[in-house]
VMD Tcl script that builds the backbone (N, CA, C; Angstrom):
set m [mol new atoms 453]
animate dup $m
set s [atomselect $m all]
$s set {name element resname resid chain x y z} {
  {N N MET 1 A 32.605 -6.249 24.629}
  {CA C MET 1 A 31.638 -5.479 23.886}
  {C C MET 1 A 31.233 -6.257 22.637}
  {N N LYS 2 A 29.938 -6.241 22.348}
  {CA C LYS 2 A 29.420 -6.998 21.220}
  {C C LYS 2 A 29.860 -6.370 19.894}
  {N N GLU 3 A 30.318 -7.217 18.985}
  {CA C GLU 3 A 30.760 -6.735 17.686}
  {C C GLU 3 A 29.544 -6.473 16.800}
  {N N LYS 4 A 29.582 -5.380 16.040}
  {CA C LYS 4 A 28.463 -5.013 15.184}
  {C C LYS 4 A 28.456 -5.890 13.937}
  {N N ARG 5 A 27.243 -6.238 13.515}
  {CA C ARG 5 A 27.111 -7.068 12.319}
  {C C ARG 5 A 27.387 -6.226 11.081}
  {N N ARG 6 A 28.104 -6.814 10.125}
  {CA C ARG 6 A 28.468 -6.103 8.904}
  {C C ARG 6 A 28.148 -6.958 7.684}
  {N N ASP 7 A 27.957 -6.275 6.557}
  {CA C ASP 7 A 27.727 -7.004 5.310}
  {C C ASP 7 A 29.064 -7.307 4.640}
  {N N SER 8 A 29.019 -7.878 3.444}
  {CA C SER 8 A 30.249 -8.279 2.749}
  {C C SER 8 A 31.115 -7.088 2.336}
  {N N LYS 9 A 30.523 -5.889 2.291}
  {CA C LYS 9 A 31.280 -4.685 1.940}
  {C C LYS 9 A 31.763 -3.942 3.179}
  {N N GLY 10 A 31.504 -4.494 4.371}
  {CA C GLY 10 A 31.981 -3.903 5.613}
  {C C GLY 10 A 31.059 -2.864 6.224}
  {N N ARG 11 A 29.852 -2.703 5.694}
  {CA C ARG 11 A 28.917 -1.717 6.230}
  {C C ARG 11 A 28.138 -2.300 7.404}
  {N N ILE 12 A 27.841 -1.471 8.397}
  {CA C ILE 12 A 27.111 -1.921 9.585}
  {C C ILE 12 A 25.643 -2.128 9.223}
  {N N LEU 13 A 25.099 -3.274 9.631}
  {CA C LEU 13 A 23.700 -3.599 9.376}
  {C C LEU 13 A 22.841 -3.165 10.557}
  {N N HIS 14 A 21.676 -2.603 10.254}
  {CA C HIS 14 A 20.735 -2.170 11.284}
  {C C HIS 14 A 19.992 -3.371 11.861}
  {N N THR 15 A 19.207 -3.121 12.909}
  {CA C THR 15 A 18.396 -4.169 13.530}
  {C C THR 15 A 17.406 -4.725 12.511}
  {N N GLY 16 A 17.354 -6.029 12.397}
  {CA C GLY 16 A 16.443 -6.690 11.471}
  {C C GLY 16 A 17.043 -6.951 10.105}
  {N N GLU 17 A 18.152 -6.315 9.795}
  {CA C GLU 17 A 18.800 -6.502 8.500}
  {C C GLU 17 A 19.814 -7.635 8.570}
  {N N SER 18 A 19.947 -8.334 7.461}
  {CA C SER 18 A 20.992 -9.351 7.342}
  {C C SER 18 A 21.300 -9.533 5.858}
  {N N GLN 19 A 22.391 -10.240 5.584}
  {CA C GLN 19 A 22.766 -10.519 4.207}
  {C C GLN 19 A 22.863 -12.021 4.025}
  {N N ARG 20 A 22.204 -12.511 2.979}
  {CA C ARG 20 A 22.245 -13.937 2.697}
  {C C ARG 20 A 23.551 -14.289 1.992}
  {N N THR 21 A 23.799 -15.582 1.879}
  {CA C THR 21 A 25.046 -16.038 1.250}
  {C C THR 21 A 25.104 -15.687 -0.236}
  {N N ASP 22 A 23.942 -15.542 -0.889}
  {CA C ASP 22 A 23.937 -15.174 -2.310}
  {C C ASP 22 A 24.099 -13.668 -2.526}
  {N N GLY 23 A 24.231 -12.889 -1.435}
  {CA C GLY 23 A 24.446 -11.448 -1.541}
  {C C GLY 23 A 23.191 -10.614 -1.399}
  {N N LYS 24 A 22.038 -11.256 -1.369}
  {CA C LYS 24 A 20.775 -10.541 -1.244}
  {C C LYS 24 A 20.577 -10.097 0.202}
  {N N TYR 25 A 20.020 -8.885 0.364}
  {CA C TYR 25 A 19.769 -8.360 1.704}
  {C C TYR 25 A 18.359 -8.728 2.145}
  {N N LEU 26 A 18.203 -8.904 3.456}
  {CA C LEU 26 A 16.951 -9.368 4.039}
  {C C LEU 26 A 16.595 -8.471 5.211}
  {N N TYR 27 A 15.324 -8.077 5.300}
  {CA C TYR 27 A 14.830 -7.316 6.451}
  {C C TYR 27 A 13.688 -8.107 7.065}
  {N N LYS 28 A 13.797 -8.376 8.353}
  {CA C LYS 28 A 12.804 -9.164 9.079}
  {C C LYS 28 A 12.071 -8.226 10.039}
  {N N TYR 29 A 10.717 -8.265 10.004}
  {CA C TYR 29 A 9.927 -7.427 10.898}
  {C C TYR 29 A 8.649 -8.159 11.298}
  {N N VAL 30 A 7.971 -7.624 12.293}
  {CA C VAL 30 A 6.722 -8.202 12.781}
  {C C VAL 30 A 5.594 -7.248 12.403}
  {N N ASP 31 A 4.558 -7.765 11.713}
  {CA C ASP 31 A 3.449 -6.914 11.298}
  {C C ASP 31 A 2.483 -6.660 12.455}
  {N N ALA 32 A 1.392 -5.952 12.186}
  {CA C ALA 32 A 0.430 -5.562 13.213}
  {C C ALA 32 A -0.267 -6.769 13.844}
  {N N PHE 33 A -0.317 -7.892 13.145}
  {CA C PHE 33 A -0.984 -9.090 13.657}
  {C C PHE 33 A -0.033 -10.016 14.401}
  {N N GLY 34 A 1.230 -9.627 14.520}
  {CA C GLY 34 A 2.214 -10.439 15.229}
  {C C GLY 34 A 2.887 -11.482 14.361}
  {N N ASN 35 A 2.658 -11.435 13.063}
  {CA C ASN 35 A 3.278 -12.388 12.139}
  {C C ASN 35 A 4.632 -11.857 11.673}
  {N N THR 36 A 5.601 -12.748 11.547}
  {CA C THR 36 A 6.922 -12.368 11.058}
  {C C THR 36 A 6.883 -12.263 9.539}
  {N N LYS 37 A 7.381 -11.145 9.021}
  {CA C LYS 37 A 7.414 -10.898 7.577}
  {C C LYS 37 A 8.856 -10.641 7.151}
  {N N TYR 38 A 9.142 -10.936 5.896}
  {CA C TYR 38 A 10.476 -10.745 5.342}
  {C C TYR 38 A 10.385 -9.925 4.060}
  {N N VAL 39 A 11.358 -9.033 3.868}
  {CA C VAL 39 A 11.472 -8.240 2.651}
  {C C VAL 39 A 12.890 -8.424 2.128}
  {N N TYR 40 A 13.022 -8.610 0.816}
  {CA C TYR 40 A 14.322 -8.864 0.203}
  {C C TYR 40 A 14.667 -7.768 -0.805}
  {N N ALA 41 A 15.951 -7.483 -0.942}
  {CA C ALA 41 A 16.427 -6.527 -1.946}
  {C C ALA 41 A 17.882 -6.839 -2.278}
  {N N TRP 42 A 18.277 -6.518 -3.501}
  {CA C TRP 42 A 19.659 -6.739 -3.923}
  {C C TRP 42 A 20.573 -5.612 -3.479}
  {N N ARG 43 A 19.986 -4.451 -3.167}
  {CA C ARG 43 A 20.784 -3.291 -2.762}
  {C C ARG 43 A 20.464 -2.929 -1.316}
  {N N LEU 44 A 21.456 -2.508 -0.553}
  {CA C LEU 44 A 21.240 -2.078 0.826}
  {C C LEU 44 A 20.833 -0.612 0.872}
  {N N THR 45 A 21.531 0.226 0.146}
  {CA C THR 45 A 21.239 1.661 0.121}
  {C C THR 45 A 20.858 2.080 -1.295}
  {N N PRO 46 A 20.194 3.235 -1.438}
  {CA C PRO 46 A 19.788 3.680 -2.783}
  {C C PRO 46 A 20.955 3.936 -3.735}
  {N N THR 47 A 22.139 4.199 -3.197}
  {CA C THR 47 A 23.289 4.496 -4.065}
  {C C THR 47 A 24.008 3.246 -4.554}
  {N N ASP 48 A 23.680 2.082 -4.001}
  {CA C ASP 48 A 24.319 0.833 -4.435}
  {C C ASP 48 A 23.908 0.497 -5.865}
  {N N PRO 49 A 24.833 -0.047 -6.668}
  {CA C PRO 49 A 24.448 -0.489 -8.012}
  {C C PRO 49 A 23.698 -1.825 -7.934}
  {N N THR 50 A 22.740 -1.994 -8.825}
  {CA C THR 50 A 22.011 -3.256 -8.900}
  {C C THR 50 A 22.904 -4.281 -9.589}
  {N N PRO 51 A 23.001 -5.500 -9.054}
  {CA C PRO 51 A 23.837 -6.523 -9.704}
  {C C PRO 51 A 23.388 -6.779 -11.143}
  {N N LYS 52 A 24.332 -7.124 -11.978}
  {CA C LYS 52 A 24.060 -7.363 -13.389}
  {C C LYS 52 A 23.057 -8.507 -13.542}
  {N N GLY 53 A 22.052 -8.286 -14.375}
  {CA C GLY 53 A 21.038 -9.298 -14.627}
  {C C GLY 53 A 19.882 -9.276 -13.636}
  {N N LYS 54 A 19.892 -8.353 -12.679}
  {CA C LYS 54 A 18.824 -8.259 -11.677}
  {C C LYS 54 A 17.970 -7.029 -11.957}
  {N N ARG 55 A 16.686 -7.103 -11.576}
  {CA C ARG 55 A 15.768 -5.994 -11.799}
  {C C ARG 55 A 16.068 -4.823 -10.872}
  {N N GLU 56 A 15.809 -3.634 -11.378}
  {CA C GLU 56 A 15.983 -2.401 -10.600}
  {C C GLU 56 A 14.763 -2.242 -9.689}
  {N N LYS 57 A 14.977 -2.415 -8.401}
  {CA C LYS 57 A 13.915 -2.285 -7.402}
  {C C LYS 57 A 14.416 -1.392 -6.283}
  {N N PRO 58 A 13.516 -0.935 -5.396}
  {CA C PRO 58 A 13.967 -0.100 -4.270}
  {C C PRO 58 A 14.969 -0.840 -3.386}
  {N N SER 59 A 15.853 -0.063 -2.762}
  {CA C SER 59 A 16.849 -0.661 -1.871}
  {C C SER 59 A 16.186 -1.123 -0.576}
  {N N LEU 60 A 16.907 -1.918 0.198}
  {CA C LEU 60 A 16.364 -2.455 1.444}
  {C C LEU 60 A 16.024 -1.338 2.429}
  {N N ARG 61 A 16.867 -0.347 2.535}
  {CA C ARG 61 A 16.621 0.756 3.476}
  {C C ARG 61 A 15.400 1.570 3.052}
  {N N GLU 62 A 15.171 1.718 1.752}
  {CA C GLU 62 A 13.967 2.406 1.269}
  {C C GLU 62 A 12.722 1.594 1.617}
  {N N LEU 63 A 12.807 0.278 1.441}
  {CA C LEU 63 A 11.685 -0.589 1.792}
  {C C LEU 63 A 11.406 -0.542 3.292}
  {N N GLU 64 A 12.465 -0.507 4.097}
  {CA C GLU 64 A 12.310 -0.405 5.556}
  {C C GLU 64 A 11.577 0.869 5.936}
  {N N GLN 65 A 11.963 1.987 5.327}
  {CA C GLN 65 A 11.309 3.266 5.614}
  {C C GLN 65 A 9.827 3.198 5.294}
  {N N GLN 66 A 9.482 2.619 4.146}
  {CA C GLN 66 A 8.086 2.508 3.737}
  {C C GLN 66 A 7.308 1.636 4.718}
  {N N ILE 67 A 7.895 0.543 5.159}
  {CA C ILE 67 A 7.234 -0.356 6.111}
  {C C ILE 67 A 7.010 0.352 7.438}
  {N N ARG 68 A 8.034 1.048 7.923}
  {CA C ARG 68 A 7.897 1.781 9.191}
  {C C ARG 68 A 6.813 2.849 9.097}
  {N N ARG 69 A 6.787 3.570 7.975}
  {CA C ARG 69 A 5.785 4.616 7.767}
  {C C ARG 69 A 4.381 4.008 7.757}
  {N N ASP 70 A 4.217 2.882 7.077}
  {CA C ASP 70 A 2.916 2.218 7.025}
  {C C ASP 70 A 2.477 1.755 8.410}
  {N N ILE 71 A 3.400 1.197 9.184}
  {CA C ILE 71 A 3.066 0.718 10.528}
  {C C ILE 71 A 2.676 1.890 11.424}
  {N N GLU 72 A 3.423 3.006 11.335}
  {CA C GLU 72 A 3.098 4.188 12.138}
  {C C GLU 72 A 1.746 4.775 11.757}
  {N N ASP 73 A 1.406 4.743 10.464}
  {CA C ASP 73 A 0.133 5.282 9.997}
  {C C ASP 73 A -1.013 4.298 10.183}
  {N N GLY 74 A -0.702 3.089 10.639}
  {CA C GLY 74 A -1.736 2.081 10.853}
  {C C GLY 74 A -2.214 1.431 9.576}
  {N N ILE 75 A -1.383 1.433 8.546}
  {CA C ILE 75 A -1.750 0.840 7.262}
  {C C ILE 75 A -1.293 -0.608 7.235}
  {N N ASP 76 A -2.189 -1.492 6.821}
  {CA C ASP 76 A -1.845 -2.901 6.672}
  {C C ASP 76 A -1.099 -3.056 5.353}
  {N N SER 77 A 0.163 -3.433 5.408}
  {CA C SER 77 A 0.977 -3.510 4.193}
  {C C SER 77 A 0.477 -4.579 3.228}
  {N N THR 78 A -0.155 -5.635 3.734}
  {CA C THR 78 A -0.691 -6.653 2.832}
  {C C THR 78 A -2.006 -6.190 2.221}
  {N N GLY 79 A -2.723 -5.310 2.912}
  {CA C GLY 79 A -4.002 -4.811 2.414}
  {C C GLY 79 A -3.860 -3.749 1.345}
  {N N LYS 80 A -2.649 -3.275 1.104}
  {CA C LYS 80 A -2.447 -2.233 0.105}
  {C C LYS 80 A -2.805 -2.716 -1.294}
  {N N LYS 81 A -2.773 -4.006 -1.509}
  {CA C LYS 81 A -3.080 -4.542 -2.827}
  {C C LYS 81 A -4.590 -4.625 -3.070}
  {N N MET 82 A -5.380 -4.316 -2.055}
  {CA C MET 82 A -6.834 -4.338 -2.165}
  {C C MET 82 A -7.284 -3.211 -3.104}
  {N N THR 83 A -8.295 -3.481 -3.940}
  {CA C THR 83 A -8.807 -2.436 -4.822}
  {C C THR 83 A -9.762 -1.538 -4.051}
  {N N PHE 84 A -10.050 -0.386 -4.637}
  {CA C PHE 84 A -10.947 0.574 -4.000}
  {C C PHE 84 A -12.345 -0.026 -3.837}
  {N N CYS 85 A -12.819 -0.762 -4.838}
  {CA C CYS 85 A -14.137 -1.410 -4.748}
  {C C CYS 85 A -14.168 -2.440 -3.617}
  {N N GLN 86 A -13.103 -3.212 -3.468}
  {CA C GLN 86 A -13.050 -4.200 -2.390}
  {C C GLN 86 A -13.077 -3.528 -1.029}
  {N N LEU 87 A -12.367 -2.425 -0.893}
  {CA C LEU 87 A -12.354 -1.684 0.368}
  {C C LEU 87 A -13.736 -1.122 0.679}
  {N N TYR 88 A -14.405 -0.575 -0.326}
  {CA C TYR 88 A -15.743 -0.014 -0.126}
  {C C TYR 88 A -16.737 -1.117 0.246}
  {N N ALA 89 A -16.629 -2.272 -0.394}
  {CA C ALA 89 A -17.505 -3.398 -0.059}
  {C C ALA 89 A -17.256 -3.875 1.372}
  {N N LYS 90 A -16.003 -3.892 1.788}
  {CA C LYS 90 A -15.657 -4.295 3.155}
  {C C LYS 90 A -16.244 -3.317 4.169}
  {N N GLN 91 A -16.150 -2.022 3.870}
  {CA C GLN 91 A -16.709 -1.006 4.764}
  {C C GLN 91 A -18.225 -1.158 4.867}
  {N N ASN 92 A -18.886 -1.384 3.740}
  {CA C ASN 92 A -20.340 -1.542 3.750}
  {C C ASN 92 A -20.766 -2.791 4.516}
  {N N ALA 93 A -19.981 -3.844 4.435}
  {CA C ALA 93 A -20.308 -5.076 5.155}
  {C C ALA 93 A -20.226 -4.868 6.665}
  {N N GLN 94 A -19.349 -3.980 7.102}
  {CA C GLN 94 A -19.201 -3.715 8.534}
  {C C GLN 94 A -20.304 -2.813 9.062}
  {N N ARG 95 A -20.967 -2.083 8.182}
  {CA C ARG 95 A -22.057 -1.183 8.574}
  {C C ARG 95 A -23.318 -1.594 7.824}
  {N N ALA 96 A -23.837 -2.741 8.168}
  {CA C ALA 96 A -24.943 -3.324 7.409}
  {C C ALA 96 A -26.319 -2.866 7.878}
  {N N ASN 97 A -26.477 -2.453 9.119}
  {CA C ASN 97 A -27.782 -2.107 9.678}
  {C C ASN 97 A -28.133 -0.661 9.327}
  {N N VAL 98 A -28.612 -0.441 8.087}
  {CA C VAL 98 A -28.943 0.900 7.604}
  {C C VAL 98 A -30.310 0.891 6.934}
  {N N LYS 99 A -30.833 2.105 6.686}
  {CA C LYS 99 A -32.124 2.233 6.013}
  {C C LYS 99 A -32.017 1.746 4.572}
  {N N LYS 100 A -33.170 1.472 3.999}
  {CA C LYS 100 A -33.205 0.985 2.619}
  {C C LYS 100 A -32.666 2.035 1.643}
  {N N SER 101 A -32.958 3.309 1.898}
  {CA C SER 101 A -32.472 4.373 1.006}
  {C C SER 101 A -30.943 4.465 1.047}
  {N N THR 102 A -30.360 4.286 2.230}
  {CA C THR 102 A -28.900 4.299 2.358}
  {C C THR 102 A -28.300 3.124 1.603}
  {N N GLN 103 A -28.945 1.970 1.708}
  {CA C GLN 103 A -28.479 0.776 1.001}
  {C C GLN 103 A -28.503 1.003 -0.510}
  {N N LYS 104 A -29.555 1.661 -1.003}
  {CA C LYS 104 A -29.662 1.957 -2.439}
  {C C LYS 104 A -28.550 2.913 -2.881}
  {N N GLN 105 A -28.259 3.928 -2.046}
  {CA C GLN 105 A -27.182 4.868 -2.375}
  {C C GLN 105 A -25.839 4.147 -2.442}
  {N N ARG 106 A -25.609 3.245 -1.502}
  {CA C ARG 106 A -24.354 2.486 -1.490}
  {C C ARG 106 A -24.231 1.604 -2.721}
  {N N GLU 107 A -25.335 0.982 -3.115}
  {CA C GLU 107 A -25.325 0.138 -4.310}
  {C C GLU 107 A -25.039 0.972 -5.560}
  {N N GLN 108 A -25.630 2.191 -5.610}
  {CA C GLN 108 A -25.394 3.075 -6.747}
  {C C GLN 108 A -23.920 3.474 -6.816}
  {N N LEU 109 A -23.340 3.843 -5.675}
  {CA C LEU 109 A -21.932 4.229 -5.662}
  {C C LEU 109 A -21.038 3.052 -6.057}
  {N N MET 110 A -21.357 1.854 -5.584}
  {CA C MET 110 A -20.561 0.674 -5.941}
  {C C MET 110 A -20.624 0.430 -7.444}
  {N N ARG 111 A -21.807 0.582 -8.021}
  {CA C ARG 111 A -21.962 0.410 -9.467}
  {C C ARG 111 A -21.130 1.452 -10.219}
  {N N LEU 112 A -21.169 2.710 -9.745}
  {CA C LEU 112 A -20.394 3.778 -10.383}
  {C C LEU 112 A -18.890 3.520 -10.275}
  {N N LEU 113 A -18.454 3.039 -9.126}
  {CA C LEU 113 A -17.028 2.748 -8.935}
  {C C LEU 113 A -16.573 1.600 -9.827}
  {N N LYS 114 A -17.421 0.589 -9.983}
  {CA C LYS 114 A -17.057 -0.547 -10.837}
  {C C LYS 114 A -16.939 -0.125 -12.295}
  {N N GLU 115 A -17.780 0.834 -12.707}
  {CA C GLU 115 A -17.737 1.314 -14.086}
  {C C GLU 115 A -16.540 2.230 -14.331}
  {N N ASP 116 A -16.053 2.881 -13.272}
  {CA C ASP 116 A -14.963 3.846 -13.397}
  {C C ASP 116 A -13.618 3.159 -13.161}
  {N N LYS 117 A -12.560 3.752 -13.711}
  {CA C LYS 117 A -11.217 3.185 -13.542}
  {C C LYS 117 A -10.711 3.303 -12.112}
  {N N LEU 118 A -11.267 4.226 -11.327}
  {CA C LEU 118 A -10.843 4.408 -9.938}
  {C C LEU 118 A -11.139 3.168 -9.095}
  {N N GLY 119 A -12.247 2.501 -9.355}
  {CA C GLY 119 A -12.640 1.339 -8.567}
  {C C GLY 119 A -11.710 0.152 -8.703}
  {N N ALA 120 A -11.020 0.042 -9.832}
  {CA C ALA 120 A -10.131 -1.101 -10.074}
  {C C ALA 120 A -8.708 -0.859 -9.576}
  {N N ARG 121 A -8.402 0.372 -9.169}
  {CA C ARG 121 A -7.038 0.684 -8.717}
  {C C ARG 121 A -6.809 0.203 -7.298}
  {N N SER 122 A -5.561 -0.152 -6.988}
  {CA C SER 122 A -5.230 -0.570 -5.627}
  {C C SER 122 A -5.176 0.662 -4.730}
  {N N ILE 123 A -5.541 0.484 -3.467}
  {CA C ILE 123 A -5.704 1.637 -2.581}
  {C C ILE 123 A -4.390 2.335 -2.260}
  {N N ASP 124 A -3.269 1.663 -2.412}
  {CA C ASP 124 A -1.991 2.327 -2.118}
  {C C ASP 124 A -1.566 3.291 -3.220}
  {N N THR 125 A -2.236 3.254 -4.377}
  {CA C THR 125 A -1.873 4.149 -5.472}
  {C C THR 125 A -2.817 5.339 -5.607}
  {N N ILE 126 A -3.901 5.374 -4.834}
  {CA C ILE 126 A -4.899 6.437 -4.956}
  {C C ILE 126 A -4.488 7.638 -4.117}
  {N N LYS 127 A -4.522 8.806 -4.747}
  {CA C LYS 127 A -4.173 10.068 -4.099}
  {C C LYS 127 A -5.424 10.954 -4.035}
  {N N PRO 128 A -5.410 11.990 -3.194}
  {CA C PRO 128 A -6.555 12.915 -3.147}
  {C C PRO 128 A -6.867 13.541 -4.510}
  {N N SER 129 A -5.846 13.761 -5.317}
  {CA C SER 129 A -6.079 14.333 -6.649}
  {C C SER 129 A -6.889 13.373 -7.527}
  {N N ASP 130 A -6.726 12.062 -7.318}
  {CA C ASP 130 A -7.508 11.080 -8.071}
  {C C ASP 130 A -8.985 11.170 -7.705}
  {N N ALA 131 A -9.269 11.416 -6.420}
  {CA C ALA 131 A -10.657 11.568 -5.978}
  {C C ALA 131 A -11.273 12.817 -6.599}
  {N N LYS 132 A -10.488 13.886 -6.706}
  {CA C LYS 132 A -10.986 15.116 -7.333}
  {C C LYS 132 A -11.271 14.884 -8.813}
  {N N GLU 133 A -10.383 14.149 -9.481}
  {CA C GLU 133 A -10.610 13.821 -10.890}
  {C C GLU 133 A -11.879 12.998 -11.051}
  {N N TRP 134 A -12.111 12.057 -10.130}
  {CA C TRP 134 A -13.320 11.236 -10.165}
  {C C TRP 134 A -14.556 12.121 -10.024}
  {N N ALA 135 A -14.514 13.092 -9.108}
  {CA C ALA 135 A -15.649 14.000 -8.919}
  {C C ALA 135 A -15.910 14.803 -10.196}
  {N N LEU 136 A -14.849 15.229 -10.874}
  {CA C LEU 136 A -15.024 15.963 -12.133}
  {C C LEU 136 A -15.616 15.071 -13.222}
  {N N ARG 137 A -15.178 13.806 -13.276}
  {CA C ARG 137 A -15.755 12.869 -14.252}
  {C C ARG 137 A -17.234 12.640 -13.973}
  {N N MET 138 A -17.588 12.585 -12.686}
  {CA C MET 138 A -18.995 12.400 -12.317}
  {C C MET 138 A -19.816 13.616 -12.752}
  {N N LYS 139 A -19.253 14.806 -12.577}
  {CA C LYS 139 A -19.943 16.033 -12.984}
  {C C LYS 139 A -20.141 16.048 -14.492}
  {N N ASP 140 A -19.121 15.600 -15.240}
  {CA C ASP 140 A -19.222 15.537 -16.699}
  {C C ASP 140 A -20.286 14.539 -17.152}
  {N N LYS 141 A -20.518 13.512 -16.340}
  {CA C LYS 141 A -21.547 12.518 -16.670}
  {C C LYS 141 A -22.950 13.026 -16.368}
  {N N GLY 142 A -23.047 14.198 -15.708}
  {CA C GLY 142 A -24.359 14.785 -15.455}
  {C C GLY 142 A -24.851 14.668 -14.029}
  {N N PHE 143 A -24.028 14.197 -13.121}
  {CA C PHE 143 A -24.440 14.106 -11.723}
  {C C PHE 143 A -24.360 15.486 -11.084}
  {N N SER 144 A -25.316 15.778 -10.200}
  {CA C SER 144 A -25.341 17.082 -9.541}
  {C C SER 144 A -24.288 17.148 -8.440}
  {N N TYR 145 A -24.043 18.376 -7.983}
  {CA C TYR 145 A -23.051 18.597 -6.933}
  {C C TYR 145 A -23.419 17.828 -5.668}
  {N N ASN 146 A -24.693 17.870 -5.270}
  {CA C ASN 146 A -25.120 17.192 -4.036}
  {C C ASN 146 A -24.954 15.680 -4.131}
  {N N THR 147 A -25.231 15.119 -5.286}
  {CA C THR 147 A -25.063 13.674 -5.461}
  {C C THR 147 A -23.595 13.288 -5.305}
  {N N ILE 148 A -22.716 14.055 -5.929}
  {CA C ILE 148 A -21.277 13.781 -5.839}
  {C C ILE 148 A -20.792 13.997 -4.414}
  {N N ASN 149 A -21.237 15.078 -3.784}
  {CA C ASN 149 A -20.805 15.421 -2.431}
  {C C ASN 149 A -21.269 14.381 -1.411}
  {N N ASN 150 A -22.441 13.793 -1.616}
  {CA C ASN 150 A -22.951 12.765 -0.694}
  {C C ASN 150 A -22.130 11.490 -0.763}
  {N N HIS 151 A -21.513 11.239 -1.908}
  {CA C HIS 151 A -20.698 10.031 -2.038}
  {C C HIS 151 A -19.327 10.324 -1.535}
}
mol reanalyze $m
mol bondsrecalc $m
mol representation Tube
mol addrep $m
């Protein structure tokens, strides 16, 4: 019977997990494009203490959960660093064959997003409540309900 892999503290390591000689934990996975990716952490579980002199970051198992959730939801983990404006520009580039009035509306929205703090935020940090706040800021600037709703 195959012996289970263990870390230096005797804990069983899951599939894809390993421990380097310096004590750092490593998780190896394959992304949606078939590329091998690696994630590192000093702690295996959330209850482990962070080694002295090292930054407090999520544990390896927490990072694994986030990666699995992103893969199941179809989210590109490298694309999470993309800003909202970049994502909107990418979407518009994919749907280029539109009327001139639609193009003008898209340009107006892009200009509004660039002026607002929402456009500079990375897409992994934006929540539905942020979109509602943006709509309220637009209303305060004098935009009508239909203009906001169309965007």
